[in-house]
C-alpha positions, 0 to 999 in steps of 0.5 A: 876857490882859486880864481883862474886868470888866463893870458893869451899872446902870440907865442906865450913867451914874453907874457910868461914874464908878465905872469911871474910879475903878476904872481909876485903882485898877487902874493904881496896882496895875499891873493890866491890866483892861478895865473898862466899864459898860453899862445892864442892857438890854445884858446879852445882848450884854456879859455873855458877854464878861465875866470877872466882872460887878459890878452897881450897887445899883439893879439888884440885883433882876436878880442872879439873872437875870444869874447865868444867864450863868455868870460870877462875879458880885456886887453893889456894896455901897451904900457903895462905890457911893455913895462912888465907891470905885474901889479898893473896887469893884476889890477885889470884882472881884479876889475874883471873879476869884480874884486877891484 
């Protein structure tokens, strides 16, 4: 079954670039993940569907609120986010999914 990795940020724009890099990294590893980015305002609709949640550094303040959805969650390291390091972000998600 395809695992769903959901990313939240303030607007969903810059994080969508990271999503593309994560998809490339997943494909290179032969992994089948559904990876998508959403604005924080979409959390009530999207968080329940996720197998794990990553949040951008700019919305780290929302970490405790998002934990209420009961999903494995972590924030993306500023360095990984700034470099748009898809492999690094995917590694965080894989750890949350128990696949690392």
